[in-house]
C-alpha positions as CSV (number, residue, x, y, z in Angstrom):
1,M,89.2,133.5,70.9
2,L,92.4,135.0,68.8
3,S,92.2,132.0,66.2
4,R,89.0,133.1,65.2
5,L,89.5,136.7,65.0
6,P,89.3,138.1,61.3
7,G,92.4,139.3,60.4
8,W,91.5,143.4,60.2
9,A,90.3,143.0,64.0
10,I,94.1,141.4,64.5
11,A,95.6,144.5,63.0
12,V,93.9,146.7,64.8
13,L,95.0,145.0,68.0
14,G,98.7,144.8,66.6
15,V,98.3,148.7,65.7
16,L,97.4,149.6,69.5
17,A,99.8,147.2,70.7
18,I,102.6,149.1,68.9
19,A,101.5,152.4,69.8
20,A,101.3,151.6,73.3
21,T,105.1,150.1,73.0
22,L,106.4,152.8,71.1
23,Y,105.2,155.5,73.4
24,I,106.8,153.5,76.1
25,A,109.8,152.5,74.7
26,Q,111.1,156.1,74.1
27,L,110.9,157.0,78.0
28,R,114.3,158.0,79.2
29,V,115.9,155.9,82.1
30,D,119.4,155.4,83.3
31,T,121.9,153.1,82.0
32,G,121.3,150.7,85.0
33,A,117.9,150.8,84.8
34,Q,117.7,149.9,80.9
35,A,120.0,147.2,81.4
36,A,117.8,145.4,84.0
37,L,114.8,146.2,82.2
38,A,116.4,144.7,78.7
39,Y,117.8,141.8,79.8
40,G,115.0,141.0,82.1
41,L,112.9,141.4,78.9
42,V,115.2,139.1,76.9
43,V,114.8,136.3,79.4
44,I,110.8,136.9,79.6
45,V,111.2,135.9,75.7
46,I,112.9,133.1,76.1
47,L,110.6,131.8,79.0
48,L,107.4,132.4,76.8
49,R,109.5,130.4,74.2
50,K,109.8,127.5,76.5
51,L,105.9,127.9,77.3
52,E,104.7,128.0,73.9
53,D,107.1,125.1,73.2
54,R,105.6,123.1,75.9
55,E,102.0,124.1,74.3
56,T,102.8,122.9,71.3
57,R,104.1,119.4,72.7
58,K,100.9,119.2,73.9
59,G,99.2,118.9,70.4
60,E,95.8,119.7,71.8
61,Q,93.3,121.7,69.8
62,G,92.2,123.7,72.8
63,S,95.9,125.0,73.4
64,I,95.5,126.9,69.9
65,D,94.9,130.3,71.0
66,S,97.5,130.0,73.9
67,R,100.1,129.4,71.5
68,N,99.0,132.2,69.6
69,L,99.0,134.5,72.6
70,Y,102.3,133.4,73.7
71,R,103.8,134.0,70.0
72,I,102.3,137.8,69.9
73,L,103.6,138.3,73.5
74,I,107.2,137.2,72.4
75,L,107.3,139.2,69.0
76,I,105.8,142.5,70.9
77,T,108.3,142.0,73.6
78,A,111.2,141.7,71.2
79,F,109.8,144.6,69.5
80,F,109.8,146.4,72.4
81,V,113.6,145.8,73.3
82,S,114.6,146.8,69.7
83,M,112.4,150.1,70.2
84,R,114.5,150.9,73.2
85,Y,117.6,150.4,71.5
86,F,116.2,152.7,68.4
87,A,114.9,155.5,70.7
88,W,118.5,155.7,72.6
89,R,120.6,155.6,69.3
90,Q,118.1,158.4,68.1
91,Q,118.3,160.1,71.4
92,E,121.8,159.8,72.6
93,T,124.0,158.4,69.9
94,I,123.9,161.1,67.1
95,T,126.4,163.9,67.9
96,Y,128.1,166.4,65.3
97,Y,131.6,166.2,65.5
98,D,132.6,167.3,62.0
99,L,130.7,166.7,59.0
100,P,132.2,163.6,57.1
101,S,131.7,161.9,60.6
102,F,128.2,163.3,60.8
103,I,127.5,162.1,57.2
104,C,128.6,158.8,57.9
105,M,126.9,158.6,61.6
106,I,123.5,159.5,59.7
107,I,124.2,156.9,56.9
108,L,124.9,153.8,59.4
109,F,121.7,155.0,61.7
110,M,119.7,154.7,58.5
111,A,121.1,151.4,57.4
112,E,119.8,150.3,61.2
113,F,116.4,152.1,60.6
114,Y,115.8,150.3,57.5
115,G,116.9,146.9,59.5
116,I,114.6,147.6,62.4
117,V,111.5,148.4,59.8
118,I,112.2,145.5,57.7
119,S,112.2,143.3,60.8
120,F,109.2,144.9,62.2
121,L,107.1,144.4,59.1
122,G,108.7,140.4,58.9
123,S,107.2,140.2,62.4
124,F,104.0,141.4,61.1
125,V,103.9,139.3,58.0
126,N,104.4,136.2,60.2
127,I,102.7,136.7,63.3
128,Q,100.6,134.0,62.2
129,G,100.7,131.4,59.1
130,R,97.9,129.7,57.6
131,R,98.1,125.9,57.0
132,R,95.5,125.1,54.5
133,K,93.3,122.0,54.4
134,H,93.1,119.7,51.5
135,I,90.0,120.6,49.5
136,P,89.3,117.8,46.8
137,V,88.1,118.4,43.1
138,P,84.8,118.2,42.9
139,A,83.4,114.5,42.5
140,D,80.6,115.9,39.6
141,P,82.7,115.8,36.6
142,D,80.5,118.8,34.9
143,K,82.0,120.9,38.0
144,I,85.4,120.1,37.1
145,P,87.0,122.9,35.4
146,T,89.6,122.6,32.4
147,V,93.0,123.6,32.8
148,D,95.7,124.7,30.3
149,I,99.2,123.5,31.7
150,L,101.6,126.3,30.2
151,I,105.2,125.5,30.1
152,P,107.3,128.8,28.9
153,S,110.9,127.8,27.5
154,Y,113.3,130.0,25.9
155,N,116.9,128.0,25.5
156,E,116.5,125.2,27.6
157,P,117.4,121.6,26.3
158,Q,115.0,119.3,24.5
159,E,115.8,116.5,27.0
160,M,115.0,118.7,30.1
161,L,111.5,119.9,28.3
162,E,110.9,116.6,27.6
163,I,111.0,115.2,31.5
164,T,108.6,118.3,32.1
165,I,106.3,117.7,29.6
166,I,105.9,114.0,30.2
167,A,105.4,114.6,34.1
168,A,102.5,117.1,33.3
169,L,101.1,114.9,30.6
170,Q,100.6,112.3,33.7
171,I,99.0,114.8,36.0
172,D,96.2,113.1,37.9
173,Y,93.3,114.8,36.0
174,P,90.4,114.2,33.6
175,K,92.4,114.0,30.3
176,D,89.4,115.8,28.6
177,K,90.0,118.7,30.7
178,L,93.7,118.8,30.5
179,N,95.7,120.6,27.9
180,V,99.9,120.7,28.4
181,C,101.0,123.2,25.8
182,L,105.0,124.2,25.3
183,C,105.3,127.7,24.7
184,D,108.8,128.1,22.9
185,D,110.1,131.5,22.6
186,G,113.5,130.2,21.4
187,G,111.3,129.3,18.0
188,T,110.0,132.4,17.3
189,V,109.3,133.5,13.7
190,A,111.6,136.3,14.4
191,R,114.2,134.2,15.6
192,R,113.9,131.9,12.5
193,N,114.3,134.5,10.2
194,S,117.1,136.3,12.0
195,D,120.0,138.4,10.0
196,D,122.1,136.0,12.0
197,P,122.6,132.8,10.0
198,E,123.4,131.1,13.0
199,R,120.7,132.2,15.0
200,R,118.7,131.6,12.1
201,R,119.6,127.9,11.9
202,T,119.4,127.3,15.4
203,S,116.3,128.4,16.0
204,Q,114.5,127.0,12.9
205,E,115.9,123.4,14.2
206,R,114.6,124.1,17.7
207,H,111.3,124.7,16.1
208,D,111.4,121.7,13.9
209,T,112.6,119.6,16.8
210,L,110.3,120.5,19.9
211,K,107.2,120.7,17.8
212,A,108.2,116.8,16.6
213,M,108.6,116.0,20.4
214,C,105.3,118.0,21.4
215,E,103.3,115.8,18.5
216,R,104.9,112.2,19.7
217,L,104.2,113.1,23.4
218,G,100.9,114.2,22.9
219,A,101.3,117.8,23.9
220,T,100.6,121.1,22.0
221,Y,103.5,123.2,20.7
222,L,103.1,127.3,20.6
223,T,105.3,129.8,19.6
224,R,104.6,133.5,18.6
225,E,105.9,136.2,16.2
226,K,108.2,138.1,18.3
227,N,110.1,137.8,21.6
228,N,108.2,140.6,23.0
229,H,108.1,141.3,26.6
230,A,110.1,138.0,27.6
231,K,108.5,135.5,29.6
232,A,105.4,137.5,30.4
233,G,104.9,138.0,27.0
234,N,105.3,134.3,26.0
235,V,102.7,133.2,28.5
236,N,100.3,136.1,27.4
237,A,100.7,134.8,23.6
238,A,99.8,131.5,24.7
239,L,96.7,133.0,26.9
240,A,95.5,133.8,23.3
241,N,95.6,130.7,21.9
242,T,94.2,128.7,24.9
243,N,90.7,128.8,26.7
244,G,90.9,126.7,29.9
245,E,89.2,127.9,32.6
246,F,92.5,127.7,34.8
247,V,96.2,127.8,34.0
248,L,98.6,126.0,35.4
249,I,102.1,127.6,34.6
250,L,105.2,125.5,35.1
251,D,109.0,126.7,34.1
252,A,111.0,124.4,32.1
253,D,112.6,122.9,34.6
254,H,109.8,122.6,37.3
255,V,108.6,118.8,37.2
256,P,105.3,118.6,38.7
257,T,104.0,115.6,40.9
258,Q,100.9,113.7,39.8
259,D,98.8,115.3,42.4
260,I,99.6,118.9,41.8
261,L,95.9,119.7,40.8
262,Q,94.2,117.4,42.6
263,R,95.8,119.7,45.6
264,T,94.9,123.1,44.0
265,V,92.1,123.0,41.9
266,G,89.5,122.0,44.9
267,I,90.5,125.3,46.6
268,A,90.2,127.5,43.7
269,V,86.6,126.0,42.8
270,N,85.5,126.4,46.5
271,D,86.0,130.1,46.7
272,P,85.3,131.8,43.3
273,K,86.9,134.9,44.2
274,I,90.6,133.3,44.5
275,F,92.8,134.3,41.4
276,L,95.8,132.3,42.5
277,V,96.7,129.0,44.1
278,Q,100.5,128.9,44.5
279,T,102.6,126.2,45.9
280,P,106.2,125.9,46.6
281,H,109.2,125.7,44.7
282,F,110.9,122.9,45.7
283,F,114.6,122.0,44.4
284,I,116.5,118.8,43.9
285,N,120.1,120.1,43.5
286,P,121.9,122.7,45.9
287,D,122.3,126.3,45.3
288,P,125.9,127.2,44.2
289,I,126.5,128.5,48.0
290,E,125.6,125.0,49.6
291,K,127.4,123.2,46.6
292,N,130.7,124.9,47.1
293,L,130.1,125.4,51.3
294,E,129.3,121.1,51.0
295,T,126.2,122.2,53.2
296,Y,123.5,120.6,51.2
297,G,121.3,118.2,53.4
298,K,123.0,119.6,56.2
299,M,121.1,122.8,57.1
300,P,117.7,124.0,55.4
301,G,117.7,125.5,51.8
302,E,118.1,129.4,51.1
303,N,114.5,129.2,49.9
304,E,112.8,127.4,52.7
305,M,112.2,130.3,55.0
306,F,110.4,132.2,51.7
307,Y,108.2,129.0,50.7
308,G,107.8,127.3,54.2
309,V,107.3,130.0,56.5
310,I,106.7,133.4,54.8
311,Q,104.3,132.3,52.0
312,E,102.1,130.9,55.1
313,G,102.2,134.2,56.9
314,L,101.2,136.1,53.8
315,D,98.2,133.8,53.1
316,F,97.0,134.5,56.3
317,W,97.0,138.1,55.6
318,D,95.7,137.5,51.9
319,A,98.7,138.5,50.5
320,S,100.4,135.5,49.0
321,F,101.8,136.3,45.6
322,F,102.5,134.7,42.2
323,C,106.1,133.3,42.4
324,G,106.4,132.6,38.4
325,S,105.7,128.8,38.6
326,A,104.2,126.0,40.0
327,A,100.7,128.1,40.4
328,L,97.3,127.8,39.4
329,I,95.7,130.9,38.2
330,R,92.0,131.5,37.3
331,R,92.0,132.7,33.7
332,K,89.1,134.9,33.9
333,Y,90.7,137.4,36.3
334,L,94.4,137.6,35.0
335,M,92.7,138.4,31.8
336,E,91.1,141.6,33.6
337,V,94.6,143.1,34.1
338,G,95.5,142.2,30.2
339,G,97.4,138.9,31.5
340,I,100.8,138.6,32.8
341,S,101.9,142.2,33.7
342,G,105.1,143.4,32.1
343,D,106.1,146.9,34.0
344,S,108.9,145.1,36.0
345,I,110.9,142.1,35.6
346,T,109.4,140.1,38.7
347,E,105.8,140.1,36.5
348,D,104.9,137.2,38.5
349,A,104.8,139.5,42.0
350,E,103.6,142.4,40.1
351,T,100.5,140.4,38.6
352,A,99.6,139.1,42.3
353,F,100.0,142.7,43.1
354,L,97.3,143.9,40.8
355,L,94.8,141.4,41.4
356,H,95.0,141.9,44.8
357,A,94.4,145.2,44.5
358,R,90.9,144.4,42.3
359,G,89.5,142.8,45.8
360,Y,90.8,139.1,44.2
361,R,92.3,136.8,47.0
362,S,95.0,134.1,46.8
363,A,96.1,130.8,48.5
364,Y,99.0,128.9,49.5
365,V,99.5,125.3,49.5
366,N,102.4,124.6,51.6
367,R,103.2,121.2,49.9
368,P,106.2,121.0,47.3
369,M,104.3,119.4,44.1
370,V,107.3,120.4,41.4
371,A,111.1,119.4,41.7
372,G,113.0,122.3,40.0
373,L,116.8,123.1,39.2
374,Q,118.6,126.0,41.2
375,P,121.6,127.5,39.0
376,E,125.1,125.7,39.3
377,T,127.0,128.6,39.4
378,Y,127.8,131.7,41.4
379,S,127.6,133.9,38.3
380,G,124.2,132.2,37.6
381,F,122.9,132.6,41.2
382,V,124.0,136.4,40.9
383,V,122.1,137.1,37.6
384,Q,119.1,135.2,39.2
385,R,118.9,137.6,42.1
386,M,119.6,140.4,40.5
387,R,116.9,140.1,38.3
388,W,114.3,139.9,41.8
389,A,116.0,142.6,43.2
390,Q,115.8,145.1,40.3
391,G,111.9,143.8,39.8
392,M,110.8,144.2,43.3
393,V,112.2,147.5,43.7
394,Q,110.8,148.1,40.4
395,I,107.3,147.1,41.9
396,F,108.0,149.3,45.2
397,I,108.6,152.2,42.7
398,L,106.2,152.0,40.1
399,K,103.4,150.7,42.0
400,N,104.3,151.6,45.2
401,P,102.2,149.4,47.8
402,L,101.6,151.9,50.6
403,L,100.0,154.5,48.0
404,F,98.3,151.9,45.3
405,K,94.8,152.1,45.1
406,G,92.6,148.9,46.2
407,L,95.1,147.2,48.5
408,R,93.7,146.5,52.3
409,P,95.9,148.0,55.0
410,W,97.4,144.6,56.0
411,Q,98.6,143.9,52.3
412,R,100.0,147.1,51.8
413,L,102.3,146.1,54.8
414,C,102.7,142.6,53.1
415,Y,103.7,143.9,50.2
416,T,105.9,146.7,51.3
417,S,107.8,144.0,53.5
418,S,108.3,141.8,50.4
419,S,109.4,144.7,47.7
420,G,111.1,146.7,50.7
421,F,113.2,143.5,51.6
422,W,115.3,143.9,48.6
423,F,116.9,147.1,49.1
424,F,119.2,145.0,51.8
425,P,122.1,145.7,49.7
426,F,122.3,149.3,50.8
427,A,122.0,148.4,54.4
428,R,124.6,145.4,54.2
429,T,127.2,147.7,52.2
430,V,126.9,150.1,55.3
431,F,127.3,147.1,57.5
432,L,130.5,145.8,55.6
433,F,132.3,149.3,55.4
434,A,131.1,151.2,58.6
435,P,133.7,149.8,61.1
436,A,136.8,150.7,58.8
437,A,135.3,154.2,58.8
438,Y,136.3,154.4,62.5
439,L,139.3,152.3,62.7
440,F,140.8,153.7,59.3
441,F,139.9,157.1,59.4
442,G,138.8,157.6,62.9
443,L,135.4,159.1,61.8
444,K,132.9,159.3,64.5
445,I,130.0,157.1,63.3
446,Y,128.6,155.8,66.8
447,E,128.4,157.8,69.9
448,A,128.4,155.1,72.9
449,N,130.7,153.5,75.4
450,M,131.1,149.9,76.6
451,T,128.6,150.3,79.6
452,E,125.5,151.8,76.8
453,F,126.6,149.4,74.3
454,F,125.9,146.2,76.7
455,A,122.8,148.0,77.9
456,Y,121.2,148.8,74.3
457,A,122.8,147.1,71.7
458,I,123.5,143.9,73.0
459,P,119.7,143.2,74.2
460,H,118.4,144.0,70.9
461,L,120.7,142.0,68.9
462,L,119.7,138.8,71.4
463,G,116.0,139.8,70.9
464,A,116.5,140.0,67.1
465,L,118.4,136.7,67.2
466,I,115.8,134.9,69.3
467,V,112.7,136.2,67.4
468,T,114.7,135.1,63.5
469,D,115.6,131.6,65.3
470,Y,111.7,131.4,66.8
471,L,110.1,132.4,63.3
472,F,112.4,130.7,61.1
473,G,114.7,128.2,63.2
474,R,114.0,124.8,61.4
475,Y,113.8,127.0,58.0
476,R,116.8,129.5,58.2
477,W,120.0,129.0,60.4
478,A,121.2,132.1,62.2
479,L,123.6,134.4,60.1
480,V,122.7,132.2,57.2
481,S,120.6,135.2,55.7
482,E,123.5,137.6,56.4
483,L,126.0,135.2,54.6
484,Y,123.3,135.1,51.4
485,E,122.8,138.8,51.5
486,L,126.8,139.6,51.6
487,M,126.9,137.3,48.7
488,Q,124.3,139.4,46.9
489,A,125.0,142.9,47.8
490,L,127.8,143.6,46.1
491,Y,126.3,142.9,42.8
492,S,123.0,143.8,43.4
493,L,123.3,147.4,44.7
494,P,124.7,149.1,41.3
495,A,121.7,147.1,39.9
496,I,119.4,148.4,42.2
497,I,120.9,151.9,41.9
498,E,120.1,151.6,38.0
499,V,116.5,150.9,38.8
500,I,116.3,154.1,41.1
501,R,117.8,156.1,38.2
502,S,115.6,154.9,35.7
503,P,112.8,152.3,36.9
504,R,111.9,151.0,33.5
505,S,115.3,150.2,32.3
506,P,116.0,146.7,33.6
507,E,115.6,143.6,30.9
508,F,114.7,139.9,31.8
509,A,117.5,137.8,32.1
510,V,117.2,134.3,31.9
511,T,118.6,132.1,34.8
512,P,121.5,129.5,33.4
513,K,120.4,125.8,35.0
514,G,121.9,122.8,34.0
515,E,125.6,123.6,33.8
516,F,127.9,121.1,33.2
517,L,131.2,122.2,35.7
518,E,134.4,119.7,34.6
519,E,136.8,120.8,37.2
520,N,136.9,122.9,40.3
521,F,137.7,126.3,39.8
522,I,137.5,130.3,41.4
523,T,134.7,132.2,39.8
524,S,135.5,135.2,38.0
525,L,133.3,137.2,40.2
526,A,135.6,136.8,43.0
527,G,137.6,140.4,42.7
528,P,135.5,142.2,44.7
529,F,135.4,139.9,47.8
530,Y,139.3,139.8,47.6
531,W,139.4,143.4,47.9
532,M,137.0,143.4,50.9
533,L,138.9,140.6,52.4
534,L,142.0,142.7,52.6
535,F,140.3,145.9,53.4
536,N,138.6,144.5,56.4
537,I,142.0,142.8,57.8
538,A,143.9,146.2,57.2
539,S,141.3,148.0,59.3
540,L,141.7,145.1,62.3
541,C,145.4,146.1,62.0
542,A,144.5,149.8,62.1
543,G,142.6,149.1,65.3
544,V,145.2,147.5,66.9
545,V,147.3,150.2,66.5
546,R,144.6,152.2,67.8
547,L,144.5,150.5,70.8
548,F,148.0,151.3,71.7
549,V,147.4,154.9,70.2
550,L,144.5,156.0,71.9
551,P,144.3,153.5,75.0
552,Q,141.2,156.5,76.3
553,D,138.9,154.6,73.4
554,T,139.3,151.3,74.1
555,D,135.8,150.7,74.6
556,V,134.6,152.2,71.1
557,I,137.9,150.3,69.5
558,L,137.2,146.9,70.8
559,I,133.2,147.2,70.0
560,T,134.2,148.3,66.3
561,M,136.7,145.5,66.1
562,F,134.4,143.0,66.9
563,W,131.9,144.4,64.6
564,E,134.6,144.2,62.0
565,M,136.0,140.5,63.0
566,F,131.9,139.4,62.5
567,N,132.5,140.8,58.9
568,L,135.8,138.9,58.6
569,S,133.9,135.8,59.7
570,L,131.5,136.5,57.1
571,L,133.8,137.2,54.0
572,V,135.5,134.1,55.0
573,C,132.3,132.1,54.2
574,A,131.8,133.8,51.1
575,I,135.5,133.3,50.0
576,G,134.7,129.7,50.5
577,A,131.4,129.7,48.7
578,L,133.2,131.7,45.4
579,Y,135.1,128.4,44.9
580,E,133.0,126.4,42.6
581,L,133.3,122.6,43.3
582,K,133.0,120.5,39.9
583,Q,129.3,119.4,38.9
584,R,129.5,116.5,36.5
585,R,126.3,115.0,36.8
586,E,123.9,115.7,33.8
587,T,121.1,115.4,36.0
588,P,120.3,115.7,39.9
589,R,120.0,112.4,41.7
590,V,117.7,111.9,44.5
591,S,117.8,109.7,47.5
592,S,115.3,107.1,47.6
593,D,114.8,103.7,49.9
594,I,112.7,101.3,47.4
595,P,112.8,97.5,47.3
596,A,113.6,96.2,44.0
597,L,114.1,92.7,42.4
598,L,117.2,92.9,39.7
599,T,117.5,90.5,36.9
600,I,120.9,90.2,35.8
601,D,122.1,87.2,33.1
602,G,118.9,85.7,33.6
603,K,118.9,85.5,37.4
604,T,116.8,87.4,39.9
605,I,118.3,88.8,43.4
606,P,116.9,91.3,45.5
607,G,117.8,94.7,46.2
608,V,117.3,98.7,47.0
609,V,117.0,101.7,44.5
610,S,119.0,104.0,46.9
611,D,118.9,107.0,44.6
612,M,117.3,108.1,41.0
613,S,117.4,110.5,38.5
614,S,115.8,111.2,35.2
615,G,118.7,109.1,33.4
616,G,119.3,106.0,35.5
617,L,119.3,104.5,39.1
618,G,121.4,103.6,42.0
619,L,121.0,100.3,43.7
620,R,122.3,98.6,46.4
621,V,123.0,94.9,46.3
622,R,124.3,92.2,49.2
623,P,127.7,91.0,47.9
624,Q,126.8,87.5,48.1
625,F,124.2,87.9,45.5
626,I,126.4,89.4,43.0
627,D,128.7,86.9,43.7
628,S,126.1,84.2,43.1
629,L,126.1,85.4,39.3
630,G,129.2,84.1,38.8
631,V,130.1,86.7,36.3
632,S,131.7,90.1,36.0
633,I,128.2,92.3,36.2
634,K,129.6,95.7,34.9
635,G,128.4,95.9,31.1
636,L,125.6,93.5,31.7
637,E,122.2,94.5,30.7
638,I,119.6,94.3,34.0
639,E,116.0,94.7,34.5
640,V,115.0,96.6,37.8
641,Q,111.2,95.9,39.0
642,A,110.0,98.2,42.0
643,Y,106.9,99.6,43.3
644,N,106.1,103.3,41.9
645,S,104.2,105.2,44.6
646,A,102.7,107.3,42.0
647,L,101.4,104.9,39.6
648,K,100.5,102.1,43.0
649,R,101.9,99.4,40.7
650,D,105.0,98.0,40.4
651,V,107.1,99.2,37.0
652,T,110.2,97.5,35.0
653,L,112.9,99.2,33.7
654,P,115.5,98.0,31.3
655,G,119.3,99.0,31.2
656,T,123.0,98.2,31.4
657,I,125.1,98.4,34.6
658,T,127.8,101.2,34.5
659,S,129.5,100.7,37.5
660,A,129.5,98.2,41.2
661,V,131.5,99.7,43.7
662,L,132.0,97.8,47.5
663,L,130.7,100.2,50.2
664,Q,132.1,100.6,53.4
665,S,129.0,99.5,54.7
666,G,129.5,96.1,52.8
667,L,127.0,96.5,50.2
668,V,127.5,96.7,46.8
669,Q,126.5,100.1,45.0
670,V,125.2,99.2,41.8
671,G,125.1,102.1,39.2
672,M,122.4,101.6,36.0
673,Q,121.7,103.4,33.2
674,V,118.0,103.1,32.0
675,N,117.1,102.4,28.3
676,L,114.8,104.9,27.5
677,E,114.6,104.4,23.5
678,E,111.0,103.3,24.7
679,I,108.9,106.1,25.4
680,E,106.9,104.0,27.9
681,H,110.1,103.6,29.9
682,K,110.8,107.0,29.9
683,R,107.1,107.7,31.3
684,S,107.6,104.9,33.8
685,L,111.2,106.8,35.1
686,V,109.3,110.2,35.0
687,S,106.9,108.7,37.4
688,L,108.8,106.8,39.3
689,V,111.6,109.5,40.1
690,Y,108.9,112.9,40.0
691,G,105.5,111.5,40.3
692,D,105.1,111.1,44.3
693,S,104.6,114.3,46.2
694,E,105.0,112.3,49.5
695,R,109.2,111.9,48.5
696,W,109.4,115.8,48.3
697,V,107.7,116.2,51.6
698,A,110.0,113.5,53.3
699,E,113.1,115.0,51.2
700,R,112.0,118.6,52.5
701,A,111.6,117.5,55.7
702,S,115.1,116.0,56.0
703,R,117.0,119.2,54.9
704,Q,115.5,120.8,58.2
705,P,117.3,119.9,61.2
706,D,116.2,121.6,64.6
707,L,119.6,121.8,65.9
708,P,120.9,124.7,68.9
709,V,121.9,127.6,67.4
710,K,125.5,127.0,68.6
711,E,125.8,123.6,66.5
712,T,124.6,125.4,63.5
713,L,127.0,128.0,63.5
714,K,129.9,125.3,63.8
715,I,128.4,123.7,60.8
716,L,128.1,127.0,58.9
717,F,131.6,128.7,59.7
718,G,133.1,125.4,59.6
719,S,132.0,124.5,56.1
720,G,133.2,128.1,55.3
721,I,136.7,128.1,57.0
722,R,137.1,124.6,54.8
723,S,136.0,125.9,51.5
724,A,138.1,129.1,51.8
725,N,141.3,126.9,52.8
726,G,140.3,125.1,49.4
727,H,139.7,128.7,47.3
728,F,143.1,129.7,48.5
729,R,145.2,126.5,47.6
730,H,143.4,126.7,44.3
731,W,144.4,130.3,44.1
732,W,148.2,129.9,45.0
733,R,148.5,126.7,42.6
734,D,147.0,128.7,39.9
735,T,149.4,131.8,40.8
736,W,152.6,130.0,41.1
737,S,151.8,128.1,37.7
738,A,151.5,131.5,35.9
739,A,154.9,132.6,37.3
740,S,156.4,129.6,36.4
741,R,155.3,129.5,33.2
742,R,156.3,133.3,32.7
743,L,159.7,132.5,34.2
744,A,160.4,129.8,31.6
745,G,159.2,131.7,28.8
746,Q,161.6,134.5,30.0
747,Q,164.1,131.7,30.1
748,E,163.8,130.5,26.7
749,Q,164.0,134.1,25.3
């Protein structure tokens, strides 16, 4: 039975299947036979998907093996189609015409080879996911381990840290076994004694303020002498001053739910070889691309593919790795490798890599139990992704997973997939420039006619699209990866080249979060995309000229122009995402639907809590109830009583009404600012908003609509075109205004 086979047995079967596939794939047949074979196999993949869907709908335990078999057949069949394409590319399409053409031809071939390898590794990782069952914390108090909660901080505001600390103190766990620590790297001794008077002053103020806050809340304040080794050094300094059996690490903006330890500690206690229990990073605000394209809530978040699918696949192969936060780590094993590793700037993944190499195991619990923040601007997004790219490339170079001692064969493939993926800026840049090499300069980069292209390339592309949709459909829509890779590639490529030249040179950069955007604006990083857009359009114009000048090359020209139009579509979406939309809320709001009683001016009326944040509530009330009060309610004091599912009881929150707006639905939307002067009110609001993980489970599911590919493309490109239109209109207004000011200045002179 497939589901009962150990990982090594599945790996052996997989190697044998791949070897047979590679042998058969390289056999030569005529173009007609290849077309019949390739499209026939694509149809078989589609039919296998339908059969697997039918087994899934049955929902019977006995059909698990059938579903696994269908999954393996789908992946192997699609892999065979791609191997047929790759064999043809290698055998038939690489021809020497002249040196520039040959160089470009080889570069393109290597970029495609990289893409196929990463696709294969991704299929291997996700051949079967592992969904772990809940294991409760031991009932015997003596067997419950002690846990230190470490919250590393550098420059985050006090308000953000206070929310995270309050939530950490409310975690459902024996209080005598729990120690919450703020690890402040913004108030180190070195910073408080800096030669810069302003840094010295602000660091001392931060130190005093945060230390007093921790004392008031009941947490421990920790700092250190110097800011060595960034976040890794901060955590390691805290490890030297704490002694819990386990460590729960939380980023400063990652607010935990009350059940995070109840759902992780039991797994670690049950298996003494486990060093890590990782949980997803869930975000309550859109990333800048979602925000600017206005697709937040309409399509799955960019991180959902990793936390929703890939980490489960890695867990099946015992290769799920530490992601820096929302993770429980066994101190004993962590100290064996000297604490959090600092050789790379992705210290989290590197630490997991070293512990896996020592034979210890990891686990992944796919339930969102932290609520974090994503960077609000494209520049912040680039800072974050450049750090990830540089760090994972560092791991690939300094700790090469294929050669590092101690890893199991399947773990080597998984870590190669995880780190090798981040070389994508090379391939993405090649795919962006390659069509223009022919359309502009006439370089022979791809030797094929239309018949061969449809016999080999199209089935390969269809198979890849089907497999991507099959593995990640609800978590990552078609072509969204291509857009995000494009948005990162132009800036990550120089950063990766720097790592290749000097693997130890990158320095840790803190991702800016909680930014406040007063107005819409075009990001200062838009310049390279303008040039790429103009270059793309110019190459299409050159292609039109070639159609008239070289009619004998019509097939090749049309294929290349179609490729360039695809690039143009992605660039238009990218231009749209570079138009930063204003962000005036200090804290993100999360939707809710909680019945409540509102007491206003001494009268109690029913309503619903429709959204919440760490500073206020949104309430919906029938207009007749508002009318019955007989007064204008804006500015009045209000008390709201609502059921707190985390505390399993009602809570009452006082505050002030800030707005009252009649909605199209006929209801009145009432805005309320909660009075947070009393610490108990802060605790009640934090637990109401962040305490129950069921809210994040439901919110996450609502962001994963299962739509046909046609509909997803319509949403993606429709949003891109609308946002790009806004971008260019804003650019035109700014350009016209600047020109008018210059003209007016010249006239005055």
